[in-house]
Structures are given as C-alpha cells and as structure tokens.
C-alpha positions in Angstrom: 64.3 -9.2 -103.6 68.1 -9.4 -103.7 69.8 -10.6 -106.9 71.6 -13.9 -106.8 74.9 -12.2 -106.8 73.9 -10.0 -103.8 72.7 -13.0 -101.9 76.1 -14.7 -102.3 78.0 -11.6 -101.2 79.6 -11.7 -97.7 79.4 -15.5 -97.4 82.5 -17.4 -96.6 83.7 -20.2 -99.0 81.9 -23.0 -97.2 78.7 -21.0 -96.7 78.8 -20.2 -100.4 79.1 -23.9 -101.2 75.9 -24.5 -99.2 74.1 -21.7 -101.0 75.1 -23.0 -104.4 74.1 -26.6 -103.6 70.5 -26.0 -104.6 69.8 -29.5 -105.8 69.4 -32.1 -103.0 70.3 -34.2 -101.2 72.6 -31.9 -99.2 74.0 -32.5 -95.7 75.6 -29.6 -93.9 77.8 -30.5 -90.9 78.0 -27.2 -89.1 80.2 -26.6 -86.1 79.2 -24.4 -83.2 79.1 -20.7 -84.2 79.8 -21.3 -87.9 76.7 -19.5 -89.2 74.5 -22.5 -90.2 71.3 -20.4 -90.1 72.9 -17.8 -92.4 74.1 -20.6 -94.8 70.7 -22.4 -95.1 68.6 -19.2 -95.4 70.9 -17.9 -98.1 70.6 -21.3 -99.8 66.8 -21.0 -99.8 67.0 -17.4 -101.0 69.5 -18.2 -103.8 67.4 -21.1 -105.0 64.3 -18.9 -105.1 66.1 -16.0 -106.8 67.5 -18.3 -109.5 64.1 -19.9 -110.1 65.4 -23.3 -109.0 62.9 -23.5 -106.1 59.5 -22.0 -105.8 58.6 -20.2 -102.5 55.2 -21.9 -102.3 56.6 -25.3 -102.6 59.4 -25.0 -100.0 59.1 -26.2 -96.4 61.8 -25.4 -93.8 61.4 -27.2 -90.4 63.2 -26.8 -87.2 62.6 -27.6 -83.5 61.5 -24.4 -81.7 59.1 -21.6 -82.6 61.9 -19.2 -81.8 64.2 -20.8 -84.4 61.4 -20.9 -87.0 60.7 -17.2 -86.4 64.4 -16.3 -86.7 64.7 -18.2 -90.0 61.5 -16.5 -91.3 62.9 -13.1 -90.4 66.2 -13.7 -92.1 64.5 -14.8 -95.2 62.4 -11.6 -95.1 65.5 -9.6 -94.9 66.8 -11.3 -98.0 63.6 -10.4 -99.8 62.0 -13.9 -99.7 58.4 -14.3 -98.7 55.9 -17.2 -98.8 58.3 -19.8 -97.4 56.7 -22.1 -94.8 59.1 -22.1 -91.8 57.6 -24.2 -89.1 58.4 -26.7 -86.3 57.7 -30.4 -87.1 54.6 -30.3 -84.8 53.3 -27.1 -86.4 53.6 -28.4 -89.9 52.0 -31.7 -89.0 49.1 -30.1 -87.1 48.4 -27.8 -90.1 48.2 -30.8 -92.4 46.3 -32.9 -90.0 43.6 -30.3 -89.5 43.3 -29.7 -93.3 42.9 -33.4 -94.2 40.9 -34.5 -91.1 37.5 -34.2 -92.8 38.7 -36.1 -95.9 40.8 -38.7 -94.2 39.1 -39.3 -90.9 35.8 -37.4 -90.6 34.0 -36.1 -87.6 35.0 -33.4 -85.1 38.7 -32.7 -84.8 40.1 -33.8 -81.4 41.0 -31.3 -78.7 44.7 -30.8 -78.5 46.0 -30.8 -74.8 48.9 -28.7 -73.9 50.0 -30.8 -70.9 49.9 -34.5 -70.1 50.2 -34.2 -66.3 46.5 -34.1 -65.4 45.6 -37.1 -67.6 48.6 -39.2 -66.7 47.8 -38.7 -63.0 44.2 -39.7 -63.6 45.3 -42.8 -65.5 47.6 -43.8 -62.7 45.0 -43.1 -60.0 42.5 -45.4 -61.8 45.1 -48.1 -61.7 45.8 -47.4 -58.0 49.4 -46.7 -58.8 50.8 -44.1 -56.3 52.3 -41.0 -57.8 53.7 -37.6 -56.8 54.0 -34.5 -59.0 57.6 -35.5 -59.8 56.6 -39.0 -60.7 53.8 -37.8 -63.0 56.3 -35.6 -64.9 58.6 -38.5 -65.3 55.7 -40.8 -66.5 54.8 -38.1 -69.0 58.4 -38.0 -70.3 58.5 -41.8 -70.6 55.2 -41.8 -72.6 56.7 -39.1 -74.9 59.8 -41.1 -75.4 57.8 -44.2 -76.2 55.6 -42.4 -78.7 58.4 -40.6 -80.6 60.3 -44.0 -80.7 57.1 -45.6 -82.1 56.8 -48.0 -79.2 53.3 -49.2 -78.2 52.3 -49.7 -74.6 52.6 -53.5 -74.8 56.1 -53.3 -76.2 57.3 -50.6 -73.8 58.8 -52.8 -71.0 61.1 -54.7 -73.3 62.1 -51.7 -75.4 62.7 -49.5 -72.3 64.9 -52.2 -70.7 66.9 -52.6 -73.9 67.5 -48.9 -74.0 68.6 -48.8 -70.4 65.7 -46.6 -69.2 64.7 -46.7 -65.6 61.1 -46.4 -64.3 60.3 -43.3 -62.4 60.4 -43.4 -58.6 59.4 -46.8 -57.1 57.5 -47.9 -60.2 58.4 -50.8 -62.5 58.6 -50.8 -66.3 55.4 -52.9 -66.6 53.6 -50.3 -64.3 54.7 -47.5 -66.6 53.3 -49.5 -69.6 49.9 -49.8 -67.8 49.8 -46.1 -67.2 50.8 -45.4 -70.8 47.9 -47.7 -72.0 45.5 -46.1 -69.5 46.5 -42.6 -70.6 45.9 -43.4 -74.3 42.5 -45.0 -73.5 41.4 -42.0 -71.4 42.3 -39.6 -74.3 40.5 -41.8 -76.8 37.3 -41.8 -74.6 37.3 -38.0 -74.3 38.3 -37.1 -77.9 41.8 -35.7 -76.8 45.2 -35.8 -78.5 48.6 -34.7 -77.4 51.5 -33.3 -79.4 53.0 -36.7 -80.1 49.6 -37.8 -81.3 49.7 -35.0 -83.9 52.8 -36.6 -85.4 51.5 -40.1 -85.1 48.2 -39.3 -86.7 49.8 -37.4 -89.5 52.1 -40.3 -90.2 49.2 -42.7 -90.1 47.2 -40.6 -92.4 49.9 -40.2 -95.0 50.9 -43.8 -94.8 47.3 -45.1 -95.2 46.0 -42.6 -97.8 48.2 -42.4 -100.8 45.9 -39.8 -102.3 46.5 -37.5 -99.3 50.2 -38.2 -99.4 50.3 -37.3 -103.1 48.5 -34.1 -102.5 51.1 -33.1 -99.8 54.0 -34.0 -102.0 52.6 -31.9 -104.9 52.4 -29.0 -102.5 55.9 -29.3 -101.0 58.9 -30.3 -103.2 61.9 -28.8 -101.5 62.7 -29.4 -97.8 65.2 -27.9 -95.3 65.7 -29.5 -91.9 67.6 -27.5 -89.2 69.1 -29.1 -86.1 68.9 -32.5 -87.8 70.9 -34.2 -85.1 67.8 -33.8 -82.8 65.4 -35.6 -85.1 63.6 -38.5 -83.5 62.4 -41.7 -85.3 58.8 -40.4 -85.5 59.9 -37.1 -87.1 62.2 -38.9 -89.5 59.3 -41.1 -90.5 57.2 -38.0 -91.2 60.0 -36.5 -93.3 60.3 -39.7 -95.3 56.5 -39.6 -96.0 56.7 -36.0 -97.1 59.6 -36.8 -99.5 58.2 -40.0 -100.9 60.7 -41.2 -103.5 62.3 -37.8 -103.9 65.6 -36.6 -102.4 65.3 -32.8 -102.6 66.2 -32.3 -99.0 68.9 -30.3 -97.2 69.7 -31.2 -93.6 72.0 -29.2 -91.3 73.3 -30.3 -87.9 76.1 -31.0 -85.6 76.5 -34.4 -84.1 78.7 -32.9 -81.4 75.7 -31.1 -80.1 73.4 -34.1 -79.7 72.4 -33.8 -76.1 68.7 -35.0 -76.1 68.9 -38.7 -76.8 67.1 -39.3 -73.5 64.1 -37.6 -75.1 64.4 -39.7 -78.3 66.8 -37.7 -80.4 68.7 -40.0 -82.8 72.0 -38.6 -84.2 72.2 -41.7 -86.4 69.9 -39.9 -88.9 72.6 -37.2 -89.4 75.6 -39.5 -89.1 74.1 -41.9 -91.6 72.7 -39.4 -94.1 75.5 -39.8 -96.6 75.1 -43.6 -96.5 71.3 -43.3 -97.2 72.0 -40.8 -100.0 75.3 -41.8 -101.7 75.0 -38.9 -104.2 74.5 -36.4 -101.4 76.6 -33.2 -101.3 78.4 -32.8 -98.0 79.6 -29.4 -96.8 81.4 -28.7 -93.6 81.1 -25.3 -91.9 84.3 -25.0 -89.9 84.9 -21.3 -89.4 83.8 -20.2 -85.9 82.6 -16.6 -85.8 81.7 -16.9 -82.1 84.7 -18.3 -80.2 88.2 -17.0 -79.7 91.1 -19.2 -81.0 91.8 -20.2 -77.4 88.3 -21.5 -76.8 88.2 -23.2 -80.2 91.3 -25.1 -79.2 89.6 -26.3 -76.1 86.5 -27.3 -78.0 88.5 -29.3 -80.6 90.3 -31.1 -77.8 87.0 -32.1 -76.2 85.8 -33.6 -79.5 89.1 -35.4 -80.1 88.3 -37.7 -77.2 84.9 -38.7 -78.6 84.3 -42.1 -80.3 85.4 -42.4 -84.0 81.8 -42.5 -85.2 81.0 -39.1 -83.6 84.2 -37.5 -84.8 83.4 -38.6 -88.4 80.2 -36.5 -88.3 81.7 -33.5 -86.6 84.0 -30.7 -87.7 87.3 -29.4 -86.5 86.8 -25.7 -85.9 89.0 -22.8 -86.8 88.4 -19.4 -85.3 87.9 -16.2 -87.3 88.2 -14.0 -84.2 91.2 -12.3 -82.6 93.0 -13.9 -79.7 91.3 -13.8 -76.3 92.3 -14.7 -72.7 93.5 -18.2 -72.0 90.8 -20.4 -70.6 91.3 -21.2 -66.9 90.7 -24.2 -64.6 90.4 -23.4 -60.9 90.1 -25.8 -58.0 88.4 -24.7 -54.8 88.2 -26.3 -51.4 84.4 -26.5 -51.4 81.3 -25.5 -53.4 80.7 -22.3 -51.4 84.2 -21.2 -52.0 83.8 -22.0 -55.7 80.6 -19.9 -55.9 82.2 -17.0 -54.1 85.3 -17.3 -56.3 83.2 -17.2 -59.5 81.2 -14.3 -58.2 84.5 -12.4 -57.6 85.6 -13.0 -61.1 82.3 -11.9 -62.5 82.4 -8.7 -60.4 85.9 -8.0 -61.8 84.5 -8.5 -65.3 81.6 -6.1 -64.7 83.9 -3.6 -63.2 86.0 -3.8 -66.3 83.0 -2.9 -68.5 81.5 -6.2 -69.4 77.7 -6.1 -69.1 76.2 -8.7 -66.7 73.9 -9.9 -69.5 77.1 -11.0 -71.4 78.1 -13.4 -68.6 76.8 -16.9 -67.9 77.3 -19.5 -65.2 76.6 -23.0 -66.5 76.1 -26.2 -64.4 74.9 -29.7 -65.0 71.7 -29.8 -62.9 69.3 -27.2 -61.6 70.1 -28.1 -57.9 73.6 -26.6 -58.4 72.2 -23.1 -58.8 71.7 -22.2 -55.1 75.3 -21.2 -54.0 75.7 -19.1 -57.2 72.3 -17.4 -56.6 73.6 -16.6 -53.1 77.1 -15.5 -54.0 75.9 -13.2 -56.8 73.2 -11.8 -54.5 75.7 -11.1 -51.8 78.0 -9.4 -54.3 75.0 -7.3 -55.5 75.3 -8.7 -59.0 72.0 -9.1 -60.8 71.2 -12.5 -62.3 68.5 -14.4 -64.0 67.8 -18.1 -63.9 67.1 -19.7 -67.3 65.3 -22.9 -67.9 64.2 -23.5 -64.3 62.8 -22.1 -61.1 65.0 -20.3 -58.6 66.2 -22.6 -55.9 63.8 -21.2 -53.2 60.9 -21.2 -55.7 61.0 -24.9 -56.3 58.0 -26.7 -54.8 60.0 -29.3 -52.9 62.2 -26.6 -51.3 59.2 -24.4 -50.3 57.6 -27.5 -48.8 60.8 -28.5 -46.9 61.3 -25.0 -45.4 57.6 -24.9 -44.4 58.1 -28.2 -42.5 61.4 -26.9 -40.9 59.6 -23.7 -39.8 56.8 -25.7 -38.3 59.2 -28.0 -36.5 61.1 -25.0 -35.1 57.9 -23.3 -33.9 56.9 -26.6 -32.3 60.0 -26.7 -30.2 61.9 -29.3 -32.3 65.5 -28.3 -32.0 68.9 -29.6 -31.1 69.0 -31.3 -27.8 72.0 -31.4 -25.5 72.2 -35.1 -25.8 73.2 -34.8 -29.5 76.4 -32.8 -28.9 76.5 -29.2 -29.9 79.7 -28.7 -31.8 79.7 -28.8 -35.5 76.2 -28.8 -36.9 76.0 -32.5 -37.4 73.1 -32.8 -35.0 71.2 -30.1 -36.9 71.9 -32.0 -40.0 70.5 -35.2 -38.5 67.3 -33.3 -37.5 66.9 -31.8 -41.0 67.4 -35.2 -42.6 64.7 -36.6 -40.3 62.3 -33.9 -41.3 63.0 -34.3 -45.0 62.6 -38.0 -44.5 58.9 -37.3 -43.8 58.8 -36.0 -47.4 60.1 -39.3 -48.7 63.7 -38.2 -49.0 66.7 -40.3 -48.0 70.4 -40.1 -48.5 70.3 -42.7 -51.3 69.6 -41.1 -54.7 66.8 -42.6 -56.8 67.8 -44.5 -59.9 67.7 -42.9 -63.3 67.0 -39.3 -64.2 64.1 -36.9 -64.5 61.9 -34.9 -62.2 62.1 -37.5 -59.3 65.9 -37.2 -59.4 65.8 -33.4 -59.7 63.5 -33.3 -56.6 66.0 -35.5 -54.7 68.9 -33.2 -55.8 67.1 -30.1 -54.6 66.5 -31.6 -51.2 70.1 -32.8 -51.0 71.2 -29.3 -51.8 69.1 -28.1 -48.9 70.9 -30.6 -46.6 74.2 -29.3 -48.0 73.2 -25.8 -47.3 72.4 -26.8 -43.7 75.9 -28.2 -43.4 77.4 -25.0 -44.8 75.5 -22.7 -42.4 76.5 -24.9 -39.5 80.1 -25.1 -40.5 80.4 -21.4 -40.9 79.0 -20.8 -37.4 82.0 -22.7 -36.0 81.5 -22.8 -32.2 78.0 -21.5 -32.3 75.1 -23.9 -31.8 72.8 -23.5 -34.8 69.2 -24.7 -34.2 66.3 -25.0 -36.5 65.0 -21.5 -35.7 68.3 -20.0 -36.7 68.5 -22.2 -39.8 65.0 -21.2 -41.0 65.8 -17.5 -40.4 69.0 -17.8 -42.6 67.1 -19.7 -45.3 64.4 -17.0 -45.3 67.0 -14.3 -45.6 68.7 -16.1 -48.5 65.3 -16.5 -50.2 64.5 -12.8 -49.9 67.9 -11.7 -51.1 68.0 -14.0 -54.1 64.5 -13.1 -55.2 65.2 -9.4 -56.0 64.1 -8.6 -59.5 66.9 -8.4 -62.0 67.4 -6.8 -65.3 70.7 -6.9 -67.3 71.7 -9.9 -65.1 74.2 -12.7 -65.3 72.6 -15.8 -66.7 72.5 -18.9 -64.5 71.5 -22.0 -66.6 72.0 -25.7 -67.0 74.1 -26.8 -69.9 71.0 -28.3 -71.6 69.1 -25.0 -71.4 72.2 -23.0 -72.7 72.1 -24.7 -76.1 71.6 -22.2 -78.9 72.8 -19.3 -76.8 76.1 -17.5 -76.4 77.8 -15.0 -74.0 81.0 -13.0 -73.9 82.2 -14.8 -70.8 81.1 -18.3 -69.6 81.9 -20.1 -66.3 81.3 -23.8 -66.3 81.2 -24.9 -62.7 80.9 -28.1 -60.7 83.3 -30.1 -63.0 83.7 -33.1 -60.8 83.3 -36.8 -61.5 79.7 -37.8 -60.6 78.4 -34.4 -61.7 79.9 -34.2 -65.2 79.7 -36.9 -66.3 76.7 -37.4 -64.2 76.8 -40.3 -61.8 74.2 -42.3 -63.8 76.1 -42.1 -67.1 77.0 -45.7 -66.7 77.6 -46.7 -70.4 80.0 -45.5 -73.0 77.2 -44.0 -75.0 75.9 -41.9 -72.0 79.4 -40.8 -71.1 79.9 -39.6 -74.7 76.6 -37.6 -74.5 77.9 -36.0 -71.3 81.1 -35.1 -73.2 79.0 -33.5 -75.9 77.1 -31.6 -73.2 80.5 -30.2 -72.0 81.3 -29.3 -75.6 78.1 -27.3 -75.9 79.0 -25.4 -72.7 82.5 -24.6 -73.9 81.3 -23.3 -77.2 78.8 -20.9 -75.6 81.7 -18.6 -74.7 82.9 -15.9 -77.2 86.1 -14.6 -75.5 86.4 -15.8 -71.9 86.0 -19.3 -70.5 86.4 -20.3 -66.9 86.2 -23.9 -65.7 86.1 -24.8 -62.0 85.5 -27.6 -59.5 85.5 -28.1 -55.8 87.4 -30.7 -53.9 84.5 -31.1 -51.3 80.8 -30.3 -51.3 80.7 -28.4 -48.0 83.1 -26.5 -45.8 84.6 -28.8 -43.3 84.5 -31.9 -45.4 87.5 -33.8 -46.6 88.4 -33.0 -50.2 88.0 -36.4 -51.8 86.4 -35.4 -55.1 88.2 -35.8 -58.5 88.1 -33.3 -61.3 86.0 -34.3 -64.3 87.8 -36.5 -66.9 86.6 -34.0 -69.6 88.8 -31.3 -68.1 91.8 -33.6 -68.5 90.8 -34.1 -72.2 90.4 -30.4 -72.8 93.4 -28.9 -71.0 97.0 -29.9 -70.8 97.7 -32.5 -68.1 99.9 -30.2 -66.1 97.1 -27.8 -65.7 94.1 -30.0 -65.4 95.5 -32.5 -62.9 96.8 -29.8 -60.6 94.5 -27.0 -61.1 94.9 -23.6 -59.6 94.5 -23.2 -55.9 91.9 -20.6 -55.0 93.3 -18.1 -52.5 90.5 -15.5 -52.6 89.2 -14.2 -49.3 86.4 -16.0 -47.5 84.0 -14.5 -45.0 85.9 -14.1 -41.7 83.2 -12.8 -39.3 82.7 -16.3 -37.9 86.1 -17.8 -38.1 87.4 -19.5 -34.9 90.7 -17.6 -35.1 93.4 -16.6 -37.5 95.8 -19.5 -37.1 98.5 -20.1 -39.7 99.0 -23.3 -41.6 101.8 -25.3 -40.0 102.9 -26.5 -43.5 103.0 -23.3 -45.6 102.3 -20.6 -43.0 99.2 -19.2 -44.9 96.4 -17.9 -42.7 93.8 -20.6 -42.4 90.3 -20.0 -43.9 87.2 -21.7 -42.8 86.4 -24.2 -40.0 87.7 -27.2 -41.9 91.2 -25.8 -42.3 91.3 -24.6 -38.7 90.3 -28.2 -37.7 93.1 -29.6 -39.7 95.6 -27.0 -38.6 96.8 -26.7 -42.2 95.5 -25.6 -45.6 93.1 -28.1 -47.3 95.6 -28.4 -50.2 98.7 -28.9 -48.1 100.0 -32.4 -47.6 98.6 -34.3 -44.7 100.9 -36.2 -42.2 98.3 -37.8 -39.9 99.0 -41.2 -38.5 96.8 -43.5 -40.6 96.9 -46.3 -37.9 95.6 -43.9 -35.3 93.0 -42.6 -37.7 91.7 -46.1 -38.4 91.6 -46.8 -34.6 89.6 -43.7 -34.0 87.2 -44.6 -36.8 86.6 -48.1 -35.5 85.8 -46.7 -32.1 83.5 -44.1 -33.6 81.6 -46.8 -35.5 81.1 -48.8 -32.3 79.9 -45.8 -30.5 77.5 -44.8 -33.3 76.0 -48.3 -33.2 75.6 -48.1 -29.5 73.8 -44.8 -29.7 71.9 -45.7 -32.9 73.0 -42.4 -34.6 75.1 -41.8 -37.8 78.8 -41.9 -37.3 79.3 -38.2 -38.1 77.1 -37.3 -35.1 79.9 -38.6 -32.9 82.8 -36.9 -34.8 83.3 -35.9 -38.4 86.2 -37.2 -40.4 87.8 -33.8 -40.4 87.9 -33.8 -36.6 89.4 -37.4 -36.4 92.0 -36.4 -39.0 92.9 -33.3 -36.9 93.2 -35.5 -33.8 95.4 -38.1 -35.7 97.6 -35.2 -37.0 98.1 -33.3 -33.8 98.2 -36.3 -31.4 97.1 -34.3 -28.3 98.4 -35.7 -25.0 96.3 -33.7 -22.6 92.9 -32.1 -22.2 93.9 -28.5 -23.2 95.5 -29.7 -26.4 92.4 -31.8 -27.2 90.1 -28.8 -26.5 92.1 -26.8 -29.1 90.8 -28.9 -32.0 87.9 -27.4 -33.8 85.0 -29.9 -33.7 85.4 -30.8 -30.0 83.1 -28.5 -28.1 82.4 -28.6 -24.3 79.7 -31.3 -24.7 81.8 -33.7 -26.7 84.8 -33.0 -24.5 82.9 -34.0 -21.4 81.5 -37.1 -23.0 84.4 -38.3 -25.2 87.6 -36.5 -24.0 89.0 -39.4 -21.9 88.1 -41.8 -24.6 90.2 -39.9 -27.1 93.2 -39.5 -24.9 93.1 -43.3 -24.0 92.9 -44.2 -27.7 95.8 -41.9 -28.6 97.8 -43.5 -25.8 97.2 -47.0 -27.0 94.9 -47.9 -24.1 91.4 -49.3 -24.1 88.9 -46.4 -23.9 86.6 -46.0 -20.9 82.8 -46.0 -21.4 81.7 -42.6 -22.7 80.1 -40.3 -20.1 76.4 -40.0 -21.1 74.4 -36.9 -20.0 72.4 -38.8 -17.4 75.7 -40.0 -15.8 
C-alpha cells in the first residue's frame, strides 16, 4: 500500500483538501471534469493509510455498477482492498438477503428485472387499455412514486402537485389503480422489484433497532458519489445507515442534476451544509477536461441559473491549453444541419481526429435519423448510445411495414390530390400512421408514449424531405418505401471506432475531443413541455452537461425550419443566447456548404444577393432563405384566405392546396400571366390546370373563378 505522502502526491490543492478531510461530515462540490473520483478515492486511501478509517468498516456507494467498478479499481491501484464499493441497490440487497431470515423469515422473494410484464397484467385485469409505450410509462410512474415514498392511494394528489402527467390517455387515478394492482400481484406471487429492495431494507432497519445497530457497527464511514442524484428513498436509507453519526462524505454537482423526473432531488446536496453546520465544504474548480474556451461557455450557462442552483455549483477554471473557439451555426433546415455537421466531422477525421473521439448530442432520440443518414452517406462510422437506431425502433418498423403493405395494395397518390410538392404523399402517410394511433398533436407529458410520437413524427418529416428533394418528380408510396429501405440498410452497417450519437441524458459521465450539440431551437431545448421555471432550469443544466462533454472543440447548431421547403420560423434556443455573445448567438453563421444537386430544379441565382439557390424551397422563393423577403403581405393574406376556403370545400389540409412557401413565392413575384405562374416551384401541371386562373384573378384583385376539378 502507498504511504500517506505518496497518496497525496500529484493532487491539486483542492483535491488535497478533500483527501485530508478524513473526519466527516464533508461535502465536495465538484464541477465537471475536476477529478472528483480521484479526490474521493484518495481520501478513502489516505484515511485507511493513516489508520483513521478501517477498510472493513467503509462503504462507498454510487449509482451505476460501472462507476462502482471504476472506484474499486482506483482504490486497488492505491493499494487499498476490502472497501465495499456498491450501488445503493446492491448494498441494500446484500443487507436484505442477510437479515431476511432474522427480520422477516420464510423464503426470500424473487427479484424481477423488469416491471413491464406485471404492470401490463395488472392493467389488463383492470380492463385499462395499454400499449408497450404506455406500459413503460406506467412502470416509470410506479418507480417515481416508490422512490418518492408515495403509496398508491396518495399517488393522484402527489403526482398532480408535482406536475406529472398520466401516460397516454390515462388519468392519474387510473395510474394509481394500476400501481395498487401491480403491488398486489407481486405480493401474491412472492415477487419484489428493485424499488422494493430499498423499501424493504428501509422498513427492516426502521422497525428493528437490533438489525440497524448491527449494520451501524459494521459500517462507520460512508462516501456517496453523484449525491445530486439521490432520491428521497435513498436518502432515507443513508440516514438509517448513519443513525446519529455524521461520518459521511458526499460529492456532487448541482449543475448536473438532470434526473428529477425520475425522483432525483438536488435539495439533498444543496441543503447538506444546513443539515450539518459543522460540515467541511470543498469546491473542486479546476477542469482537467475542457479547454478555456469551453469552460467560459459552461460558466456562462450556469450564470443564468437561479441563485439557489448557483450557490451549490462552482465556477470552473481550465488547466488545459487554449483550443478552438466554440461555434454556433444556423442552417436552413434539419437535413442541411445534419449534412453540415457531417462535413465538419469529416474534416476533423481527415485532420487526424479518431471518429471515436467525436460525438453528436441531441435532446431526444427521434432527432438521430438525419445524423445517422448524413454520417452513413459520408462513409463515417458511428454508434448510437442509449437507444435504438432510428430504423430499429419498433414503431418505425411497424410504420414502414404498413407503408409497404399499402404500396403493394395499390394505395398511392391519386391525380385528384395534385402531384407537385409531396404534400399529397404526406397526407397519405399521415393517414396510414393514423391507423397506428398517431396524429399531429403531441401527447402531454414525457416518456415512452411521447418518444413513440416523436419517432413517427420524424418519419413524417422524412417523408416531407424526400418529397421536397424530388422537386418536380411525383413521389409515391412505393418510391418512399424504397428510399426508406435503402436508408435503413445504409445506416445499419456495423461500425467500430465510430462517431457517437447520443441524447444529452445518455452522454452524462462521458467525454470526447469534439462535441456537436445539435437541434438547439426553442421547443426542443428547452423541450416544449418544460412549462415551469424549475423544468426550464433542468433543461439548462442538461445543456451544461452537453457543453462540458467536450475537451477541445464544441460546435452548436440549429435549423430555421424542420424540413426543406418550409418557412424558417424557428427561434434559436435561449440557452445559446446565455452562453454566447449576443452578436453571435442572435445572428448565427449562415451555412453555405454544398447541398445535393442531382435533383435541383435548376441553378437560379438569388435575386437579392446573387448566390446560387440551393434546394426546392429557395428556388420557390427565388431568393436565399436568409435573405430579406419583400412579398406583399396583403396579397399573401388574400391567398391564404382563399386557400383556407378551398381546403374546407375539399375537406383536405390547407397544405394540400398550396404550401406557405409557394404562396410566399407568388406574393413576392406577383406573376401576371400563365408562363410566369408556371415558373414558380410548387405549381405543377395538375395545380396549374386546377388553380391557375384562380391565382391570376386573386393577384389582379378580382374574385376568383371556381377551381377546375378533374371531373370537369
């Protein structure tokens, strides 16, 4: 074993303060990349080496088996053995098994690894309709209630007070019934789940003082990692382990609290010093991960957080050499954004950066598809972390199967739906997805039901993109299915040493040389259902986690529109404005990279700046998406009013008649004859025949004639 002096060698001043603080209570506020694991393992090793702590009486707990294994290995390298390094659940299960014969008696229950089967059975018994996504959300609600120590009867009021939303079409009382039924079913069959392990251990220690005393005589020194993620039930267990003692060291970062939806309570970390007035507080502020430029961005993000959060966080300083300046790039649409990011990654790889040292981070799994496609097209290997590849998701596989069946059955775009911009194909796809229970209105709340909706919405967006890039071609279901199959095959190539695609949540605890955080628009980050100050603050912390995953290079990006051809009405995330200078974040950088040109209508020049137009949307407008518009707003409103009346007459969505982009182009160019009208993208032969005279009449200030229907 190392000597105490050797253990303290190579620690920075703050880490040394942690190691020397061997008498609890101690709270370590550790910023991202500041070496918290190094500090607390050296503290344990130093305490054992000096005889202050005994290995056999020390318990270190964390939240994942991977983190526990890493802590154990670091202690071994320091020459310390015999320390119990476990997760909360592992430590509780070990104690529960040991004391079960004495405290309860009888056969130990069977521990189930998944709730889904039993939650579904409980719901079925109650005749409550479910789907796989709803079952997953019900299981998550039950977990939240249990770790929050809320009984089934108390769930509806507690859930409403906490702003939780019942999964799918269920009500909070219905969730409570499933919760009660699930617990009853487990009890009848002698089963327990992971939350039960904690609940039963807490109950046993609380009811049996003799057992609690035996545990306390075994463990006298406690270390808790990632303390910001402790939930009320875990805190209750820790309190019972401690009893009246205070020999505990906790380490955490309130700025990385991103799991409150699952019951994590940062108040435990933020209020530690108040509970233990004599506590030693050490702040780890030296970042050994991020460049000074990235640290500056991270500190700016936190500076906008509420005062209570700032008080429990640290202002980082970087110990690394300067790196590139973080960038913010605005793109016309999400496809262009994905292609632009792929080009930047390709340049990094060409410069010598390994693909495994690059990550693309996004808010929700449904955002992965365009990046999977762009990287596959650029022949850059990638891996998807924390979720299934887009085309592997059950709902996407089911949807494509339905689309394929409809195509084989002859369901396609009819001539009566106007064959010009893919809108009719979109309507057909929406109708087919409607048979799966999807509609254009997102479900309330979060969870698996919302993720399923997002995946199918992404499929609709992909349909729009494929149609828009075809320009004048008519894209039917058969062509769409073929393209989807081709994308699926391309993106499923096995990859090693690949770029990581991950949600911001699944990126926590990881780091890369270069990180691209994408999709930074209002409604995505912060997410649209972040409807309280507390939820917005958690979204800000999620952004902070993403920023601090980058060691040297950080790229932020957003798209003004979701799909090619759509009007760019999105706003950049407020967090970008907090993190970057106003002059940069408000304006952004206009992406000018090349787009695929094989299907462009032509190579017209923008009438404002002269640049070659890219994509069907810009061609429709006759100008760059980012150049100022000069369309006649009164004419545009007149066209929209007519379009609405026509959509009501035909009982179809307004975009089936004409898209906003087409109407804007008409109001900008003000064509006075048929040839000029035909020159506008979005007006194909079918629509010209039906609506051409209507458009010219409206532009001339006259009442439009009745549209010419196909049967006329």
